[in-house]
N, C-alpha and C positions, 0 to 999 in steps of 0.2 A: 234487319239485324239479327233477329231471332232465327230466321230461316238459314242465314249464312252460318251462324254458329252451329246450328243443328247439323247442317251438311258437313261442316268441318269436322265435327266430332264423329259423324258416321264414317268419314274418310279415315280418320285416325284409328277407329275401331277395326276397320277392314285392314288397315296397315299392320295391325298387331299380328294376325295370323299369317299374313304375307311375309312379314319380317321373320317369323319363326321358321318358315319353310326356306326362305332365301338365305338366312344366316347359315342353316345347315348345309345348303348347297354350296355356298361360298366357302365354308370351311373345308368341305370335301375336295372341291376343286383346288383350293389354295395349296393344300398339302399333297394330295395324290395326283393332281392334274387330270382326274377323271371327270369328264363332262357327263354327269349322271342323269340320263334321261328317265331313269326309274324313280327319281326323287318324288315325282307326283304320285307314284304308286304308294310310296311310304306315307305320304300325306293322307291318301285315301284309306290305307290300312289303319292309320291313327284314328280316323273317324269311326270306322267299324269296330275297332278294338275298344275305343271309348264307349261306344254304344253298348257293347256287351258287358263291359265292366260296370256300367251304370245300372244294369239289371240286378247287381248284387250289392252295390255301394250306394247308399242313399244319404240324404241330408247335404248341407253345404260342404262339410268336410269330405263326405263321400264323393261329391262331384269332382273336387280338385284331386282327390286321391285316385279317382278313375282316370282323370286326364294324365296323371303321372304314371299310372300303371300302363296306360296305352303307349306312352312315350317309351317306357322301358321295353315293352313287348316289341314295338317297332324297331327300337334300337338293336335288340337281339336279332331280329330278322335281317336288318341291314348288315349286321356283323356276319351273319351266315352267308349272305350274298357276297360280301367282301372276301371271306375266307375261301369259299368254294369256286368263285368265278373271277372276281376282279383282281385278286392277288396275283393271278397268273398273267395279267394283262398290263401291269404298271409300266413295263418297258415296251409295250406294243404301240404302234401308231394310233392316233386318236380315233380313226374310223373303226378299228377293232373294238375299242371301248364303247363307242356309240352304239354299234350294232349289238353288242352283248347286253348293254343296259336296256336297249329296246326289246330284246328277247325277254328280259326280266319283266318288262311292262306287260307283255302278252301273257306270260305265265301268271302274274299276280291278278290280272283281270279275270281269268277263268277260275283261279283258286278262290277269289273273293266271291264270284258267282256261285260256286259250289257250297261255300261255307255259310253265306248269308242270304242267298237267293237274289232274284232279279228285282224285287220290289224296293222302292226307295224307303229308307228308314227315317221317320220323323224324329228329329233330335228333341229331347226333353228340355224344358226351361231349366236354367241354373237355379237351384234352390236358394232362396234369399235374395236373388237378383232378377226376379221375374216381373218387376214393375218398371215404371218410367218416372223420371223426375222432370219437373218443368224448369227450363232454362230460357230466359228471355221470351217466355210465352210459348215455347216449343217443347213438346215431349221428347225426352232423350232416354232410351232404355238404360237401366242401371247396368246391364251386362256389358253394354258398349263402354261405359266408363270403367268397368273392371278390366276389360281387354286393353283399354288405353293405358292403364296402370301396369299391366303385365309386361308389355313390350319393353319399357325402360328397365324394368327389373331384370328381365332376361339379358338385355344389353349390358347392364351393370355386372351381372354374374359372368358373362363372357369376357368382359373387360378385365375383371379381377382374375379370371382364369388365365388370360393371355399375358397379363403383366406381372402377376404376383406369384405364379407357380412355375416350377421347372418345366412341367409338361407344356404350359402355355408358351414359354420361351422357345421350347423345341418346335412347337407348332408354328410360331412366327418365323423361326429360322428356316424351317422346311418350306414355308410359303415363298421365301425369297430365294433360297438356294438348296434344293432338295439333295443334290449330289454332295454338297459340302457336309451336310448333316450326316450322310452315310459314311463319308470319309472320316468323320470324327468318332466312328465306332458306335453310333446310336442305332439301336434296334429299330430299323425302319418298319418292319412288318408289324411290330407291336404299336408303333406310333400311328401308322396308317389305320390299323384296326380300331384303335381308340378314337381317332378322329371320325372314322366312318360310323361308329356306334353313336357318338355325340351328334353328328349331323343327321343321322336317321332318327334319333330320339327327338330332336328339335322339330323335324318334319311331322313325326307322329303326334307330338304335343300340339302343333298347330292344327292338325286335323281334328283332334279331340276337342280342342277349345272352340272350334267353329260349329260344333254340333247344335248348340241352342240357336244359332243363326241360320243354319241351312240343312242340317241333318246329314245323312250319309247316302250316297248313291254311286253307281258305277262310272259316272262321268267326272268324278272329282279329280282323278289323276291327270287327265289331259287338260281339264279346265284350269288347274293351278299351275301346270308346268310352264306354259308360255309366260304368264306374269312373273313367276319366280325367276326364270332366266332373264327376263327384261330387267328386273330389279338388281340381280347380281351383276349384270353387264353394266348397267348405269352406275351402280355404286363402285364398281371395280372388282374384278375377280379376286377373291381372297380377302376382301375388306369387310369386316363385320360392321363397322361404323358406316361404311358406304352403303351396305345393304339396308341399314336402318333408315338413313336419309332417303334413299331411293324408294323404299317401301312407302314411306310417308308421302313423298312427292307423287308417285304413281297413283296411290289410293285417293289422294285429295284431288288430283287432276281428273280421275275417272268419275268421282262423285259429282264434282261441279260440271263435268262434261255431260253427265246424264241430265243435269238440270238446265244447262244453257245450250249445249250442242248435242242433242240426243242422236242426231244422224251421224255423228262422228265417234260414237263411244267405242266402236270396235278397233279404232286405229290410233286413238290418242296416245296410248302408252308406247306404241311403236314410233310415232312421230317424235315423242320426247326422247326415246332411245337413239333414234337416228341423229337428232340434233346434238345430243350429248356426245356421241361417238365421233361426229364430224369435228366437234370443237376440241374434245379431249379423247383421243383414240383409246386410252386405257380406262375410261370411266372417270367418275368424279374423284375417287380416292385410290384408284388402282395405279400400279407402277409396272413398268416393263420388267420382265424377268431378268435376273442376272445371268442366268444360263438357260438356254433353250432346252426344251424337252425333245422327245423324239420327233422326227419329221412327220408332217401331217399325213402324207400318203404312203410313206414307206419307201425304202430304197430297193430297187430291183436287185435280185441276186446276181443277175447277169444282164448285159446290155440287150436291148431289143434287137431282134434279128428277123429278116424275112422268113416266111414259112419254109420249112424243110419239105422234102418230098412226101413224107408220110402225112404231114398236116395239110399239104396241098391236095393230096388224094382225099383226105377226110373232108376238106372244104368242098371239093367238087362233088363228093357223094352227098353232102348236105344240100347243095344247090340242086342236084338231081332229084333228091327226095322232095324238096319244096316244089319243084316244077311238076312232078307227077302227083302231088298230094290231092288235087281236085279229082283225079281219076280213081284213087284208091281210098280216099277219106270221105267222111260224112260232112254234111253242112256245118255241124258243130265243130268238127276238126278244122274246117276252113276259118271259122270265126276265131277259134282259139289261136290258130297259127297267125292270123292277122294281128290279133292283140299282142302276141309275142314279138312280132317284128316291130310293131309300133313302140312297145316298151323297151325293146332292145336298142332302138335308135335313141330313145329318151335316156336310157342308162349309158349308152356310148357317149352321148354328148356331155354328161356329167363326168364320166371316166376320163375324157380328154383333158379337162381342166383339173381334175382331182389327181389322177395318177401322173400325168406328164407335168402338170404345173404345181402340184401340191396345194391346190386351192379347194378347201372343203366348203361347200355351199349348203346351207340349211334351207335355202329358198329357191332351189332350182325349178320348183313347180311354177314359179312366176313366168319363166320362159316358155315352158310347155303350155301352161294355161293361156299365156299371152298370145301364142300362136293360134291356139284353138279358138279363142274369143275373136281374134282378128278375122279369121276365116268366117266364123259364124255371123259376126256383125256385118261383114261385107255381103254375105248372102241374104241376110234378113232385111237389111235396110237399103241395099243398092242392087239387089238381085244379081249379084256378081256371079259369073259362071264358076263352076268348080275349079277349072284350070287356073283362072286368075286368083281365086281364093287360096289355092294351094301355093301360089307364088307369094301372096301377101303374108301367109303364116310364117315362113322362115324370115322374111324381112322384118316382121314385127318382133319375132324372137331375138333377132340380131340387134335391132334398135334398142329393145329393152335391156339386153345384156350390156350394150355400150353405156347406156344411161346409168344402170346399176353399178357396173364396174368402175365408171368414172369416180363414183363416191367411195365404193367399198374397197378398192385396191389401195387406199391409203392405210388400211388396217391389215393385220395379219392374224393367223390362228383363229381362236374361237371368236374374237371380236369381228373379224371378217365374216365368219359364218353367221353370227347373230345379226349383223347389219344386212346381209342378204335375206335373212328371215324377216327382218323388219320391212324391207321393200316388198317381199312376197306377200306379207300380211296386208300391206297397204293396197295392193292390187286385189287381193281376195275380198277385202272389205268394200272396195269400189264395186266389184262384181256383185257382191251380196246385197249392198244397200242401194245401188243406183237402179232401182227396179224399173224405172221408165225406159231405160235403154237396154240393160242386160237381162231383164226379167227376174232379177233377184234370185231367190231360192228356187223359183220355178224354172230358171234357166232359159236357154234358147233352143227351140225344138224345130223339127222339120228341115234339118240341114243335111239333105241327102245328096249323093253323088249325081253327076250328070247322067243323062239317059244311057249313054254308051257304056258307063261304068256302074250302072245300077245293079247289074247281076253280081252276086256274091263272088263268083269265080273271077270275073274280070277285075273287080276291085281288089281281090286278093293278089292277083298278078301285078296290078298297079302299085300296091303297097310293097310287094317284094322288090320291084324295080327301083322305086324311089327310096324306100327305107334301106334296102340292101346296098344300093349305090351310095347313099349318104354314109353308111357305116364303113364301106370300102374307102371312101374319100377321107374319113377320119383316120383310118389306118395308114393311108398314104401320107397324110400330113405328119403322122407320128414318126415316119422314117425320113421326112424332109428336113432341110436345114432349119426350118421354123420349129419343128418338133424337137430337134436337138438343142436349139437355143432355149426353148421352154424348159426342158429338163435341166439344162445347165443353171438356169435361174432358180429352179427348185432345189438343186443339190447344194449350190453355193452362190448366193446372191452377190456377195462381194467379188468373188472371182469372175462371175459373169459380167459384172459392170466393168471390171478392169480389162476384160477381154474385148470390150467395146459393144457388148449387147445392151440394147435399150430395154432393160428389164420391165419397166412399167408399160412400155408400148407392147412388148411381147405378151405380157400377161393380159392386157386389155384386148389384144387381138385374139388371144385364146378364148377369152370370155365371149367375144362376138361370134367366133366360130361355133363355140358350144351352144350359145343362144340360138344361132341360126338353125342348127340341127335339132335342138329341142323344140323350136317353133314349128319346124317341118313335121316332127312327130305329133305335135298338138293338132296341126291341120289334118293329118291322116287320121288321127283319133276321132275328131269331130265328125268327119264324113263317114267313118266306119260305124259310129254309134247313132248318127242322125241328130245329135243334140250335144249341148255342153252346159255344165252346171258349175257353180262356184267351187265344188269339190275338186275341180281340175287345178285349182290354185292353192289348196289348203296344205297345211304342214304334212299331213299324212302322205300326200303325193310325193313331196320331197323325200320323205323317209323311204318310200318305196324305191326311189332311184338309188339312194344310198345302199339299201339292202341288196338290190340287184347287183350293184357294182361289187359289193363285198362277196356275195355268194359266188359270183363268177370268178372273181380274183382281181384284186386291185392292180397287180403288176402284169396281168395277162391281157393283151389286146383283144382276145376273143372272149374275155370275161363277161362283158355286158350281154352278149347273146346267150351265153350259158346261164348267167344269172337271171335274165328275163324269163327264159324257158323254165328254169327251176322254180322261181317264185310263182309264176302263173300256174304251173302244173300243181305245185304244192297247195296253193290257195284253192284251186279247183277241186282237188281231191280231199283236202282236210276240211274245207267248208261244209262238206256233207256230214261231218262228224259233229257230235254235240260239243266236244271240248277242243275245237280246232285251234283256238288261240293258244291253249296250253301246249298242244303238240307242235305247232309252228314255232312258238317261243323256245321250246326245248330243242327243236331241230336247229334253230339259229344259234343258240348257245353252244350246242355240240360242235357245229361247224367252226365257230370262233375258236374253241379250245382245241379241237382235234385236227382241223384242216384250215389254219389261218390264211393260207395262200388261196383259198377259194377252190371251187370245183375244178375250174380250168387249170389253175396253178398247180393243184394237187395232181391232176392227170398228166400235166406236162412234166412234173418232177418225176413221176413214176416212169414215164416213157424215157426220160433221159437216163435214169438209173438202169433201165433195161438195155438201152443202147450201150451204156458204158460197160455193162457186164457181158 
């Protein structure tokens, strides 16, 4: 009995900091519709600012004053980000906002490294709360009890704000119908800025309050981001009460999971999220929006058309350059070009379902990594020839896409994206923890091409043929009746259904096509590197695909190739510099603000203007 109570209290204490972060994230999304991937960075900044404030403020009151000071400082930083970057993107498609906030993550990581250094900072004990009390024969830290008391107080304060003040009423109104609030003459810019300040301050307060439990380090941002999103989605986007209930649920499940199911600790919260979303598509307390926001992938300025003479000439020139690259380039250039083609196919597979179908996936790495592991497992345990393994990879990716799409396509928008993330994390945890089969963190090694393709030049040409052929096939499908039906379902689902289009089947077929191509990219990847690790399935891999699609251009069919080349070359060049994350983040933000159509889209627009003049 005592152990159960102690575990329950530990879970509730963890829920307090998680609730503070998730409530701020839920507020920001509910009003601004910004899916803020930089929210974990605000939490990390709260920890570092709190640590600095504690160097000057001492005693019990000083500790709480330092936490509040950190919250205000982070709130002001969040306000700065909102005014300089996000305010220009409120009417932009969701992908633009995601990429911009991911750029902020990179910038904050390097700024934090510059200001506080690379060493982990040990959080001091809270003065007056540095002992333990005995409950049912088990020691329980006093600070845990204090955190358990803080969360309901914050929830009460937010409830009073939302129900008893004019600002709160406006926030609730904007959560349900943002356009109507603007039509009533309310200053939306001021409202959005105030909400972003409050949401950022709550994240900073959560980071400062966790100092006595874990200190401050540079992994806090990504470590809290996924649980915070899971909590917000389970509770219902925009629901503060839902965030509180979900934070308690997830924290308690995780604590008891460590005790009774330690081998499943990495996936329990994603299993809970998947179950909740399958039963209640908008979360426990969420509701469907009265009025939809901007389309997920954006509407093209003009219909897609076959390549014109100039673009065909450019495409032929590119093919010629790739063909002669082994003759004029170095071995490193061949490796880099191989990586670019593989990543271009990976990005093109996501672009197919995102741009044509309006389906944003946060878990596309599941299809890429699934193909890679299918090929690697076949070679490792069945001594499968490379040729057959390369056939199994796209089959595995397509099968996974069918299974994931069967469940996820019941949802839309950010709920669809988060459920794809849940399935991707399930596969990642399986690869990470099933050490006997997958090798765990050590991965599977020795997955080399067949003897005839072992030469780097030969494998390069093989990658060009298979990867380039797959990209051309996706382009052909985009111009086929299937591609037109997919875009019709994206632009107006109701009209598409009335026209006789089986929207659900078309979208599921699009996911299968996308998964097949992503699986092929994974198979080519594993043989080019000779190994595969769980990192092929992690969230960062999915973000790479999203960034490549955006950099190239969401509405440009050639965007994935341009985006893959741009990201690969940028990372290769900037990684040699000390502050490469800062520079890459600034470059990403600049492209979002100055060239939102991406590199290929911007170039195409310039060419059309030149032809018109």
